PDB file of N, CA, C and O in Angstrom:
ATOM      1  N   UNK A   1      12.430 -41.742 -41.378  1.00  0.00           N
ATOM      2  CA  UNK A   1      13.123 -40.756 -41.881  1.00  0.00           C
ATOM      3  C   UNK A   1      12.888 -39.606 -40.179  1.00  0.00           C
ATOM      4  O   UNK A   1      13.342 -38.541 -39.760  1.00  0.00           O
ATOM      5  N   UNK A   2      12.403 -40.137 -39.942  1.00  0.00           N
ATOM      6  CA  UNK A   2      11.258 -38.840 -39.386  1.00  0.00           C
ATOM      7  C   UNK A   2      11.502 -39.481 -38.182  1.00  0.00           C
ATOM      8  O   UNK A   2      11.439 -38.651 -37.274  1.00  0.00           O
ATOM      9  N   UNK A   3      11.871 -41.114 -37.586  1.00  0.00           N
ATOM     10  CA  UNK A   3      11.548 -41.313 -35.919  1.00  0.00           C
ATOM     11  C   UNK A   3      12.537 -41.559 -35.613  1.00  0.00           C
ATOM     12  O   UNK A   3      12.560 -41.542 -34.382  1.00  0.00           O
ATOM     13  N   UNK A   4      14.152 -41.981 -36.306  1.00  0.00           N
ATOM     14  CA  UNK A   4      14.944 -42.018 -35.753  1.00  0.00           C
ATOM     15  C   UNK A   4      14.967 -41.936 -34.305  1.00  0.00           C
ATOM     16  O   UNK A   4      14.094 -41.774 -33.452  1.00  0.00           O
ATOM     17  N   UNK A   5      16.851 -42.176 -34.268  1.00  0.00           N
ATOM     18  CA  UNK A   5      16.823 -43.179 -32.280  1.00  0.00           C
ATOM     19  C   UNK A   5      15.821 -42.964 -31.189  1.00  0.00           C
ATOM     20  O   UNK A   5      15.718 -42.202 -30.227  1.00  0.00           O
ATOM     21  N   UNK A   6      14.824 -44.348 -31.944  1.00  0.00           N
ATOM     22  CA  UNK A   6      13.485 -44.685 -31.485  1.00  0.00           C
ATOM     23  C   UNK A   6      12.634 -43.901 -30.981  1.00  0.00           C
ATOM     24  O   UNK A   6      12.111 -44.113 -29.887  1.00  0.00           O
ATOM     25  N   UNK A   7      12.425 -43.054 -31.598  1.00  0.00           N
ATOM     26  CA  UNK A   7      11.056 -41.959 -31.464  1.00  0.00           C
ATOM     27  C   UNK A   7      11.185 -40.587 -30.601  1.00  0.00           C
ATOM     28  O   UNK A   7      10.312 -39.935 -30.029  1.00  0.00           O
ATOM     29  N   UNK A   8      12.773 -40.356 -30.728  1.00  0.00           N
ATOM     30  CA  UNK A   8      13.481 -38.842 -29.884  1.00  0.00           C
ATOM     31  C   UNK A   8      13.774 -37.675 -31.140  1.00  0.00           C
ATOM     32  O   UNK A   8      14.236 -36.534 -31.166  1.00  0.00           O
ATOM     33  N   UNK A   9      13.234 -38.638 -32.146  1.00  0.00           N
ATOM     34  CA  UNK A   9      13.797 -37.315 -33.210  1.00  0.00           C
ATOM     35  C   UNK A   9      12.859 -36.223 -32.923  1.00  0.00           C
ATOM     36  O   UNK A   9      12.520 -35.852 -31.799  1.00  0.00           O
ATOM     37  N   UNK A  10      12.252 -35.472 -34.692  1.00  0.00           N
ATOM     38  CA  UNK A  10      11.324 -34.120 -34.435  1.00  0.00           C
ATOM     39  C   UNK A  10      10.393 -34.328 -33.128  1.00  0.00           C
ATOM     40  O   UNK A  10      10.163 -33.291 -32.507  1.00  0.00           O
ATOM     41  N   UNK A  11      10.074 -34.996 -32.845  1.00  0.00           N
ATOM     42  CA  UNK A  11       8.698 -34.903 -32.081  1.00  0.00           C
ATOM     43  C   UNK A  11       9.630 -34.457 -30.743  1.00  0.00           C
ATOM     44  O   UNK A  11       9.154 -33.512 -30.114  1.00  0.00           O
ATOM     45  N   UNK A  12      11.089 -35.099 -30.149  1.00  0.00           N
ATOM     46  CA  UNK A  12      11.414 -34.824 -29.068  1.00  0.00           C
ATOM     47  C   UNK A  12      11.311 -32.392 -28.934  1.00  0.00           C
ATOM     48  O   UNK A  12      11.147 -31.412 -28.207  1.00  0.00           O
ATOM     49  N   UNK A  13      11.619 -32.983 -30.524  1.00  0.00           N
ATOM     50  CA  UNK A  13      12.347 -31.422 -29.778  1.00  0.00           C
ATOM     51  C   UNK A  13      10.956 -29.743 -30.392  1.00  0.00           C
ATOM     52  O   UNK A  13      10.862 -28.522 -30.510  1.00  0.00           O
ATOM     53  N   UNK A  14      10.270 -31.003 -30.553  1.00  0.00           N
ATOM     54  CA  UNK A  14       8.877 -29.888 -30.951  1.00  0.00           C
ATOM     55  C   UNK A  14       8.673 -30.106 -29.795  1.00  0.00           C
ATOM     56  O   UNK A  14       9.655 -29.562 -29.289  1.00  0.00           O
ATOM     57  N   UNK A  15       8.125 -30.498 -29.020  1.00  0.00           N
ATOM     58  CA  UNK A  15       7.920 -31.111 -27.759  1.00  0.00           C
ATOM     59  C   UNK A  15       8.715 -29.625 -26.778  1.00  0.00           C
ATOM     60  O   UNK A  15       8.091 -28.705 -26.249  1.00  0.00           O
ATOM     61  N   UNK A  16      10.262 -29.831 -26.799  1.00  0.00           N
ATOM     62  CA  UNK A  16      10.759 -28.828 -26.455  1.00  0.00           C
ATOM     63  C   UNK A  16      10.626 -27.783 -26.645  1.00  0.00           C
ATOM     64  O   UNK A  16      10.335 -27.010 -25.732  1.00  0.00           O
ATOM     65  N   UNK A  17      10.766 -27.451 -27.705  1.00  0.00           N
ATOM     66  CA  UNK A  17      11.010 -26.309 -28.884  1.00  0.00           C
ATOM     67  C   UNK A  17       8.667 -25.702 -28.821  1.00  0.00           C
ATOM     68  O   UNK A  17       8.122 -24.749 -29.377  1.00  0.00           O
ATOM     69  N   UNK A  18       8.250 -26.441 -28.214  1.00  0.00           N
ATOM     70  CA  UNK A  18       6.925 -25.697 -28.168  1.00  0.00           C
ATOM     71  C   UNK A  18       6.837 -25.058 -26.126  1.00  0.00           C
ATOM     72  O   UNK A  18       6.158 -24.052 -25.920  1.00  0.00           O
ATOM     73  N   UNK A  19       7.266 -25.472 -25.380  1.00  0.00           N
ATOM     74  CA  UNK A  19       8.108 -25.981 -24.270  1.00  0.00           C
ATOM     75  C   UNK A  19       8.170 -24.341 -24.878  1.00  0.00           C
ATOM     76  O   UNK A  19       7.257 -23.604 -25.251  1.00  0.00           O
ATOM     77  N   UNK A  20       9.857 -24.097 -24.789  1.00  0.00           N
ATOM     78  CA  UNK A  20      10.166 -22.891 -24.088  1.00  0.00           C
ATOM     79  C   UNK A  20       9.182 -22.250 -25.647  1.00  0.00           C
ATOM     80  O   UNK A  20      10.042 -22.876 -26.267  1.00  0.00           O
ATOM     81  N   UNK A  21       8.546 -21.828 -26.418  1.00  0.00           N
ATOM     82  CA  UNK A  21       7.905 -20.892 -27.148  1.00  0.00           C
ATOM     83  C   UNK A  21       6.580 -20.973 -25.736  1.00  0.00           C
ATOM     84  O   UNK A  21       5.933 -19.971 -25.431  1.00  0.00           O
ATOM     85  N   UNK A  22       6.494 -21.593 -25.417  1.00  0.00           N
ATOM     86  CA  UNK A  22       5.434 -21.098 -24.511  1.00  0.00           C
ATOM     87  C   UNK A  22       5.766 -20.562 -23.144  1.00  0.00           C
ATOM     88  O   UNK A  22       5.119 -19.637 -22.652  1.00  0.00           O
ATOM     89  N   UNK A  23       6.611 -21.048 -22.632  1.00  0.00           N
ATOM     90  CA  UNK A  23       7.288 -20.424 -20.682  1.00  0.00           C
ATOM     91  C   UNK A  23       7.857 -18.971 -21.902  1.00  0.00           C
ATOM     92  O   UNK A  23       7.925 -17.995 -21.154  1.00  0.00           O
ATOM     93  N   UNK A  24       8.175 -18.593 -23.073  1.00  0.00           N
ATOM     94  CA  UNK A  24       8.877 -17.611 -23.251  1.00  0.00           C
ATOM     95  C   UNK A  24       7.626 -16.467 -23.173  1.00  0.00           C
ATOM     96  O   UNK A  24       7.850 -15.562 -22.368  1.00  0.00           O
ATOM     97  N   UNK A  25       6.269 -16.385 -23.943  1.00  0.00           N
ATOM     98  CA  UNK A  25       4.921 -15.868 -23.765  1.00  0.00           C
ATOM     99  C   UNK A  25       4.659 -15.667 -22.485  1.00  0.00           C
ATOM    100  O   UNK A  25       3.976 -14.689 -22.181  1.00  0.00           O
ATOM    101  N   UNK A  26       5.077 -16.424 -21.624  1.00  0.00           N
ATOM    102  CA  UNK A  26       4.214 -16.493 -20.017  1.00  0.00           C
ATOM    103  C   UNK A  26       5.223 -15.172 -19.717  1.00  0.00           C
ATOM    104  O   UNK A  26       4.900 -13.986 -19.657  1.00  0.00           O
ATOM    105  N   UNK A  27       6.584 -15.794 -19.546  1.00  0.00           N
ATOM    106  CA  UNK A  27       7.875 -14.526 -19.441  1.00  0.00           C
ATOM    107  C   UNK A  27       6.977 -13.099 -19.940  1.00  0.00           C
ATOM    108  O   UNK A  27       6.617 -12.259 -19.115  1.00  0.00           O
ATOM    109  N   UNK A  28       6.756 -13.009 -21.066  1.00  0.00           N
ATOM    110  CA  UNK A  28       6.226 -11.299 -21.879  1.00  0.00           C
ATOM    111  C   UNK A  28       5.670 -11.249 -21.259  1.00  0.00           C
ATOM    112  O   UNK A  28       5.953 -10.532 -20.299  1.00  0.00           O
ATOM    113  N   UNK A  29       4.408 -11.970 -21.284  1.00  0.00           N
ATOM    114  CA  UNK A  29       2.554 -11.593 -20.834  1.00  0.00           C
ATOM    115  C   UNK A  29       2.609 -11.022 -19.154  1.00  0.00           C
ATOM    116  O   UNK A  29       1.841 -10.165 -18.717  1.00  0.00           O
ATOM    117  N   UNK A  30       3.731 -11.731 -18.320  1.00  0.00           N
ATOM    118  CA  UNK A  30       3.617 -11.376 -16.883  1.00  0.00           C
ATOM    119  C   UNK A  30       4.662 -10.116 -17.228  1.00  0.00           C
ATOM    120  O   UNK A  30       3.992  -9.209 -16.734  1.00  0.00           O
ATOM    121  N   UNK A  31       5.513  -9.647 -17.599  1.00  0.00           N
ATOM    122  CA  UNK A  31       6.623  -8.436 -17.939  1.00  0.00           C
ATOM    123  C   UNK A  31       5.617  -7.311 -17.445  1.00  0.00           C
ATOM    124  O   UNK A  31       5.359  -6.603 -16.472  1.00  0.00           O
ATOM    125  N   UNK A  32       5.163  -7.639 -18.902  1.00  0.00           N
ATOM    126  CA  UNK A  32       3.790  -6.539 -19.808  1.00  0.00           C
ATOM    127  C   UNK A  32       2.691  -6.176 -17.481  1.00  0.00           C
ATOM    128  O   UNK A  32       2.266  -5.257 -16.782  1.00  0.00           O
ATOM    129  N   UNK A  33       2.858  -7.680 -17.461  1.00  0.00           N
ATOM    130  CA  UNK A  33       0.760  -7.292 -16.761  1.00  0.00           C
ATOM    131  C   UNK A  33       2.485  -6.422 -14.843  1.00  0.00           C
ATOM    132  O   UNK A  33       2.362  -5.315 -14.317  1.00  0.00           O
ATOM    133  N   UNK A  34       3.158  -7.026 -14.629  1.00  0.00           N
ATOM    134  CA  UNK A  34       3.930  -5.932 -13.396  1.00  0.00           C
ATOM    135  C   UNK A  34       3.930  -4.537 -13.951  1.00  0.00           C
ATOM    136  O   UNK A  34       3.554  -3.482 -13.440  1.00  0.00           O
ATOM    137  N   UNK A  35       4.509  -4.833 -15.263  1.00  0.00           N
ATOM    138  CA  UNK A  35       4.854  -3.130 -15.701  1.00  0.00           C
ATOM    139  C   UNK A  35       3.855  -2.373 -15.472  1.00  0.00           C
ATOM    140  O   UNK A  35       4.031  -1.289 -14.916  1.00  0.00           O
ATOM    141  N   UNK A  36       2.442  -2.853 -15.908  1.00  0.00           N
ATOM    142  CA  UNK A  36       1.610  -2.477 -15.689  1.00  0.00           C
ATOM    143  C   UNK A  36       0.926  -1.840 -14.271  1.00  0.00           C
ATOM    144  O   UNK A  36       0.682  -0.681 -13.935  1.00  0.00           O
ATOM    145  N   UNK A  37       0.750  -3.028 -13.665  1.00  0.00           N
ATOM    146  CA  UNK A  37       0.406  -3.009 -12.163  1.00  0.00           C
ATOM    147  C   UNK A  37       1.405  -2.298 -11.932  1.00  0.00           C
ATOM    148  O   UNK A  37       1.030  -1.855 -10.846  1.00  0.00           O
ATOM    149  N   UNK A  38       2.712  -1.684 -12.151  1.00  0.00           N
ATOM    150  CA  UNK A  38       4.155  -0.677 -11.511  1.00  0.00           C
ATOM    151  C   UNK A  38       3.168   0.365 -12.005  1.00  0.00           C
ATOM    152  O   UNK A  38       2.484   1.018 -11.217  1.00  0.00           O
ATOM    153  N   UNK A  39       3.104   0.508 -13.309  1.00  0.00           N
ATOM    154  CA  UNK A  39       3.446   2.127 -13.394  1.00  0.00           C
ATOM    155  C   UNK A  39       1.404   3.354 -12.444  1.00  0.00           C
ATOM    156  O   UNK A  39       1.113   4.540 -12.289  1.00  0.00           O
ATOM    157  N   UNK A  40       0.654   1.888 -12.132  1.00  0.00           N
ATOM    158  CA  UNK A  40      -0.764   2.175 -11.977  1.00  0.00           C
ATOM    159  C   UNK A  40      -0.735   2.372 -10.089  1.00  0.00           C
ATOM    160  O   UNK A  40      -1.577   2.739  -9.269  1.00  0.00           O
ATOM    161  N   UNK A  41       0.754   1.890  -9.999  1.00  0.00           N
ATOM    162  CA  UNK A  41       1.198   2.726  -8.458  1.00  0.00           C
ATOM    163  C   UNK A  41       1.621   4.039  -8.524  1.00  0.00           C
ATOM    164  O   UNK A  41       1.391   4.852  -7.629  1.00  0.00           O
ATOM    165  N   UNK A  42       2.013   4.202  -9.181  1.00  0.00           N
ATOM    166  CA  UNK A  42       1.825   5.881  -9.475  1.00  0.00           C
ATOM    167  C   UNK A  42       4.112   5.786  -9.177  1.00  0.00           C
ATOM    168  O   UNK A  42       4.834   6.729  -8.852  1.00  0.00           O
ATOM    169  N   UNK A  43       4.516   4.392  -9.449  1.00  0.00           N
ATOM    170  CA  UNK A  43       5.451   4.383 -10.009  1.00  0.00           C
ATOM    171  C   UNK A  43       6.833   3.412  -8.781  1.00  0.00           C
ATOM    172  O   UNK A  43       8.013   3.266  -9.097  1.00  0.00           O
ATOM    173  N   UNK A  44       6.342   3.023  -7.748  1.00  0.00           N
ATOM    174  CA  UNK A  44       6.798   2.549  -7.340  1.00  0.00           C
ATOM    175  C   UNK A  44       7.000   3.582  -5.610  1.00  0.00           C
ATOM    176  O   UNK A  44       6.405   4.426  -4.940  1.00  0.00           O
ATOM    177  N   UNK A  45       8.067   2.882  -5.609  1.00  0.00           N
ATOM    178  CA  UNK A  45       9.394   3.585  -4.370  1.00  0.00           C
ATOM    179  C   UNK A  45       9.151   4.852  -4.093  1.00  0.00           C
ATOM    180  O   UNK A  45       8.837   5.323  -3.000  1.00  0.00           O
ATOM    181  N   UNK A  46       9.352   5.578  -5.430  1.00  0.00           N
ATOM    182  CA  UNK A  46       9.605   7.055  -5.452  1.00  0.00           C
ATOM    183  C   UNK A  46       8.148   7.940  -4.945  1.00  0.00           C
ATOM    184  O   UNK A  46       8.004   9.134  -4.679  1.00  0.00           O
ATOM    185  N   UNK A  47       7.498   7.177  -4.946  1.00  0.00           N
ATOM    186  CA  UNK A  47       6.152   7.674  -4.604  1.00  0.00           C
ATOM    187  C   UNK A  47       5.614   8.601  -3.791  1.00  0.00           C
ATOM    188  O   UNK A  47       4.831   7.851  -3.209  1.00  0.00           O
ATOM    189  N   UNK A  48       5.440   9.608  -3.325  1.00  0.00           N
ATOM    190  CA  UNK A  48       4.559  10.551  -2.065  1.00  0.00           C
ATOM    191  C   UNK A  48       3.451   9.827  -1.703  1.00  0.00           C
ATOM    192  O   UNK A  48       2.589   9.758  -2.580  1.00  0.00           O
ATOM    193  N   UNK A  49       3.197   9.207  -0.555  1.00  0.00           N
ATOM    194  CA  UNK A  49       2.009   8.709   0.437  1.00  0.00           C
ATOM    195  C   UNK A  49       1.507   9.869  -0.015  1.00  0.00           C
ATOM    196  O   UNK A  49       2.060  10.835  -0.540  1.00  0.00           O
ATOM    197  N   UNK A  50       0.027   9.579   0.342  1.00  0.00           N
ATOM    198  CA  UNK A  50      -0.778  10.654  -0.089  1.00  0.00           C
ATOM    199  C   UNK A  50      -0.765  10.712   1.915  1.00  0.00           C
ATOM    200  O   UNK A  50      -0.800   9.697   2.610  1.00  0.00           O
ATOM    201  N   UNK A  51      -0.704  12.211   2.483  1.00  0.00           N
ATOM    202  CA  UNK A  51      -0.391  12.950   3.764  1.00  0.00           C
ATOM    203  C   UNK A  51      -1.820  12.499   4.161  1.00  0.00           C
ATOM    204  O   UNK A  51      -2.586  12.206   3.242  1.00  0.00           O
ATOM    205  N   UNK A  52      -2.330  12.401   5.680  1.00  0.00           N
ATOM    206  CA  UNK A  52      -3.518  12.110   6.795  1.00  0.00           C
ATOM    207  C   UNK A  52      -4.215  12.881   6.548  1.00  0.00           C
ATOM    208  O   UNK A  52      -3.672  13.957   6.298  1.00  0.00           O
ATOM    209  N   UNK A  53      -5.515  12.864   6.472  1.00  0.00           N
ATOM    210  CA  UNK A  53      -6.562  13.735   7.445  1.00  0.00           C
ATOM    211  C   UNK A  53      -6.096  14.974   7.836  1.00  0.00           C
ATOM    212  O   UNK A  53      -5.358  14.718   8.788  1.00  0.00           O
ATOM    213  N   UNK A  54      -6.095  16.807   7.562  1.00  0.00           N
ATOM    214  CA  UNK A  54      -6.033  17.189   9.221  1.00  0.00           C
ATOM    215  C   UNK A  54      -6.336  16.543  10.384  1.00  0.00           C
ATOM    216  O   UNK A  54      -6.855  15.428  10.437  1.00  0.00           O
ATOM    217  N   UNK A  55      -6.022  17.223  11.324  1.00  0.00           N
ATOM    218  CA  UNK A  55      -6.418  17.054  12.686  1.00  0.00           C
ATOM    219  C   UNK A  55      -7.168  18.347  13.111  1.00  0.00           C
ATOM    220  O   UNK A  55      -6.564  19.411  12.973  1.00  0.00           O
ATOM    221  N   UNK A  56      -8.773  18.355  13.752  1.00  0.00           N
ATOM    222  CA  UNK A  56      -8.518  19.531  13.931  1.00  0.00           C
ATOM    223  C   UNK A  56      -8.254  20.165  14.990  1.00  0.00           C
ATOM    224  O   UNK A  56      -7.928  19.456  15.943  1.00  0.00           O
ATOM    225  N   UNK A  57      -8.283  21.340  15.166  1.00  0.00           N
ATOM    226  CA  UNK A  57      -6.831  22.692  16.398  1.00  0.00           C
ATOM    227  C   UNK A  57      -7.566  21.738  17.034  1.00  0.00           C
ATOM    228  O   UNK A  57      -8.396  20.986  16.524  1.00  0.00           O
ATOM    229  N   UNK A  58      -7.253  21.797  18.068  1.00  0.00           N
ATOM    230  CA  UNK A  58      -7.256  21.576  20.360  1.00  0.00           C
ATOM    231  C   UNK A  58      -7.794  22.642  20.741  1.00  0.00           C
ATOM    232  O   UNK A  58      -6.927  23.498  20.920  1.00  0.00           O
ATOM    233  N   UNK A  59      -9.139  23.124  21.021  1.00  0.00           N
ATOM    234  CA  UNK A  59      -9.535  23.886  21.937  1.00  0.00           C
ATOM    235  C   UNK A  59      -8.690  24.368  23.862  1.00  0.00           C
ATOM    236  O   UNK A  59      -8.213  23.743  24.809  1.00  0.00           O
ATOM    237  N   UNK A  60      -8.935  25.684  23.525  1.00  0.00           N
ATOM    238  CA  UNK A  60      -8.437  26.355  25.344  1.00  0.00           C
ATOM    239  C   UNK A  60      -9.161  25.209  25.878  1.00  0.00           C
ATOM    240  O   UNK A  60      -8.679  24.353  26.620  1.00  0.00           O
ATOM    241  N   UNK A  61     -10.694  25.275  25.319  1.00  0.00           N
ATOM    242  CA  UNK A  61     -11.715  24.837  26.736  1.00  0.00           C
ATOM    243  C   UNK A  61     -11.161  23.170  26.261  1.00  0.00           C
ATOM    244  O   UNK A  61     -10.787  22.478  27.208  1.00  0.00           O
ATOM    245  N   UNK A  62     -11.123  22.771  25.387  1.00  0.00           N
ATOM    246  CA  UNK A  62     -11.227  20.682  25.264  1.00  0.00           C
ATOM    247  C   UNK A  62      -9.348  20.499  26.106  1.00  0.00           C
ATOM    248  O   UNK A  62      -8.978  19.429  26.589  1.00  0.00           O
ATOM    249  N   UNK A  63      -8.405  21.844  26.089  1.00  0.00           N
ATOM    250  CA  UNK A  63      -7.543  21.388  27.256  1.00  0.00           C
ATOM    251  C   UNK A  63      -7.066  21.734  28.974  1.00  0.00           C
ATOM    252  O   UNK A  63      -6.152  21.536  29.775  1.00  0.00           O
ATOM    253  N   UNK A  64      -8.499  22.432  28.835  1.00  0.00           N
ATOM    254  CA  UNK A  64      -8.765  22.509  30.278  1.00  0.00           C
ATOM    255  C   UNK A  64      -9.775  20.714  30.676  1.00  0.00           C
ATOM    256  O   UNK A  64      -9.364  19.738  31.303  1.00  0.00           O
ATOM    257  N   UNK A  65     -10.890  20.902  30.114  1.00  0.00           N
ATOM    258  CA  UNK A  65     -10.943  19.139  29.549  1.00  0.00           C
ATOM    259  C   UNK A  65     -10.266  18.316  30.071  1.00  0.00           C
ATOM    260  O   UNK A  65     -10.485  17.722  31.127  1.00  0.00           O
ATOM    261  N   UNK A  66      -9.606  18.244  29.537  1.00  0.00           N
ATOM    262  CA  UNK A  66      -8.536  17.012  29.639  1.00  0.00           C
ATOM    263  C   UNK A  66      -7.870  16.843  30.802  1.00  0.00           C
ATOM    264  O   UNK A  66      -7.563  15.720  31.204  1.00  0.00           O
ATOM    265  N   UNK A  67      -7.478  18.355  31.691  1.00  0.00           N
ATOM    266  CA  UNK A  67      -6.321  18.877  32.760  1.00  0.00           C
ATOM    267  C   UNK A  67      -7.291  18.103  33.751  1.00  0.00           C
ATOM    268  O   UNK A  67      -6.805  17.288  34.535  1.00  0.00           O
ATOM    269  N   UNK A  68      -8.792  18.372  33.724  1.00  0.00           N
ATOM    270  CA  UNK A  68      -9.519  18.369  34.968  1.00  0.00           C
ATOM    271  C   UNK A  68      -9.523  16.586  35.016  1.00  0.00           C
ATOM    272  O   UNK A  68      -9.598  15.920  36.048  1.00  0.00           O
ATOM    273  N   UNK A  69      -9.414  16.016  33.525  1.00  0.00           N
ATOM    274  CA  UNK A  69      -9.974  15.000  33.688  1.00  0.00           C
ATOM    275  C   UNK A  69      -8.879  13.998  34.077  1.00  0.00           C
ATOM    276  O   UNK A  69      -9.305  12.970  34.604  1.00  0.00           O
ATOM    277  N   UNK A  70      -7.696  14.086  33.937  1.00  0.00           N
ATOM    278  CA  UNK A  70      -6.447  14.422  34.562  1.00  0.00           C
ATOM    279  C   UNK A  70      -5.936  14.127  36.054  1.00  0.00           C
ATOM    280  O   UNK A  70      -5.148  13.483  36.746  1.00  0.00           O
ATOM    281  N   UNK A  71      -6.765  14.887  36.040  1.00  0.00           N
ATOM    282  CA  UNK A  71      -6.640  15.628  37.924  1.00  0.00           C
ATOM    283  C   UNK A  71      -5.396  16.549  38.129  1.00  0.00           C
ATOM    284  O   UNK A  71      -4.686  16.663  39.128  1.00  0.00           O
ATOM    285  N   UNK A  72      -5.331  17.074  37.116  1.00  0.00           N
ATOM    286  CA  UNK A  72      -4.155  18.172  37.314  1.00  0.00           C
ATOM    287  C   UNK A  72      -4.917  19.467  38.569  1.00  0.00           C
ATOM    288  O   UNK A  72      -4.391  19.879  39.603  1.00  0.00           O
ATOM    289  N   UNK A  73      -6.367  19.864  37.949  1.00  0.00           N
ATOM    290  CA  UNK A  73      -6.607  21.052  38.803  1.00  0.00           C
ATOM    291  C   UNK A  73      -7.624  20.165  39.185  1.00  0.00           C
ATOM    292  O   UNK A  73      -7.791  19.022  38.759  1.00  0.00           O
ATOM    293  N   UNK A  74      -8.687  21.126  40.511  1.00  0.00           N
ATOM    294  CA  UNK A  74     -10.496  20.468  40.907  1.00  0.00           C
ATOM    295  C   UNK A  74     -10.755  20.743  40.151  1.00  0.00           C
ATOM    296  O   UNK A  74     -10.261  21.107  39.083  1.00  0.00           O
ATOM    297  N   UNK A  75     -11.758  20.603  40.622  1.00  0.00           N
ATOM    298  CA  UNK A  75     -13.434  21.059  40.155  1.00  0.00           C
ATOM    299  C   UNK A  75     -13.777  22.677  40.162  1.00  0.00           C
ATOM    300  O   UNK A  75     -14.520  23.259  39.371  1.00  0.00           O
ATOM    301  N   UNK A  76     -13.117  23.188  41.148  1.00  0.00           N
ATOM    302  CA  UNK A  76     -13.733  25.230  40.911  1.00  0.00           C
ATOM    303  C   UNK A  76     -12.791  25.439  40.788  1.00  0.00           C
ATOM    304  O   UNK A  76     -13.055  26.641  40.749  1.00  0.00           O
ATOM    305  N   UNK A  77     -10.910  25.414  40.567  1.00  0.00           N
ATOM    306  CA  UNK A  77     -10.489  26.013  38.905  1.00  0.00           C
ATOM    307  C   UNK A  77     -10.790  25.683  37.768  1.00  0.00           C
ATOM    308  O   UNK A  77     -10.476  26.575  36.980  1.00  0.00           O
ATOM    309  N   UNK A  78     -11.405  24.541  37.127  1.00  0.00           N
ATOM    310  CA  UNK A  78     -11.915  24.384  36.738  1.00  0.00           C
ATOM    311  C   UNK A  78     -12.873  25.076  35.555  1.00  0.00           C
ATOM    312  O   UNK A  78     -12.614  25.481  34.422  1.00  0.00           O
ATOM    313  N   UNK A  79     -14.619  25.000  36.681  1.00  0.00           N
ATOM    314  CA  UNK A  79     -15.360  26.104  36.815  1.00  0.00           C
ATOM    315  C   UNK A  79     -14.838  27.727  36.367  1.00  0.00           C
ATOM    316  O   UNK A  79     -15.177  28.674  35.659  1.00  0.00           O
ATOM    317  N   UNK A  80     -13.927  27.358  37.184  1.00  0.00           N
ATOM    318  CA  UNK A  80     -13.294  29.442  37.521  1.00  0.00           C
ATOM    319  C   UNK A  80     -12.603  29.767  35.937  1.00  0.00           C
ATOM    320  O   UNK A  80     -12.515  30.869  35.396  1.00  0.00           O
ATOM    321  N   UNK A  81     -12.206  28.579  35.462  1.00  0.00           N
ATOM    322  CA  UNK A  81     -11.012  28.843  34.476  1.00  0.00           C
ATOM    323  C   UNK A  81     -12.483  29.299  33.363  1.00  0.00           C
ATOM    324  O   UNK A  81     -12.836  30.363  32.855  1.00  0.00           O
ATOM    325  N   UNK A  82     -13.108  27.731  33.333  1.00  0.00           N
ATOM    326  CA  UNK A  82     -14.035  27.416  31.981  1.00  0.00           C
ATOM    327  C   UNK A  82     -14.884  28.910  31.663  1.00  0.00           C
ATOM    328  O   UNK A  82     -15.140  29.230  30.502  1.00  0.00           O
ATOM    329  N   UNK A  83     -15.302  29.814  32.899  1.00  0.00           N
ATOM    330  CA  UNK A  83     -16.268  31.211  32.619  1.00  0.00           C
ATOM    331  C   UNK A  83     -15.522  31.880  32.226  1.00  0.00           C
ATOM    332  O   UNK A  83     -15.856  32.550  31.249  1.00  0.00           O
ATOM    333  N   UNK A  84     -14.180  32.039  32.759  1.00  0.00           N
ATOM    334  CA  UNK A  84     -12.912  32.775  32.462  1.00  0.00           C
ATOM    335  C   UNK A  84     -12.966  33.086  30.545  1.00  0.00           C
ATOM    336  O   UNK A  84     -13.195  34.097  29.879  1.00  0.00           O
ATOM    337  N   UNK A  85     -12.574  31.415  30.127  1.00  0.00           N
ATOM    338  CA  UNK A  85     -12.590  31.252  28.444  1.00  0.00           C
ATOM    339  C   UNK A  85     -14.045  31.356  27.675  1.00  0.00           C
ATOM    340  O   UNK A  85     -13.936  31.221  26.457  1.00  0.00           O
ATOM    341  N   UNK A  86     -15.628  31.608  28.242  1.00  0.00           N
ATOM    342  CA  UNK A  86     -16.492  31.700  27.945  1.00  0.00           C
ATOM    343  C   UNK A  86     -16.560  33.309  27.817  1.00  0.00           C
ATOM    344  O   UNK A  86     -17.628  33.695  27.341  1.00  0.00           O
ATOM    345  N   UNK A  87     -16.024  33.897  28.007  1.00  0.00           N
ATOM    346  CA  UNK A  87     -17.078  35.422  28.873  1.00  0.00           C
ATOM    347  C   UNK A  87     -16.735  36.256  27.471  1.00  0.00           C
ATOM    348  O   UNK A  87     -17.139  37.409  27.325  1.00  0.00           O
TER     349      UNK A  87
END
């Protein structure tokens, strides 16, 4: 009575039911994990990214050194302007 249709009775149905139930719980657990990760990340794409660290202000002497390094001014002009800035 329990094994009708050459063994494809209750055993086959219970096997499919268990697979279906297992898949259901896998999807539920994956959904919870994804939701937790999304919330921990700050809400997804609507979150504001962190701002970069502030860049220190460039001094006049730094600009003068860069101009000298690029060859825009010669050594005499560099020394003259450096003395003016340090005075």
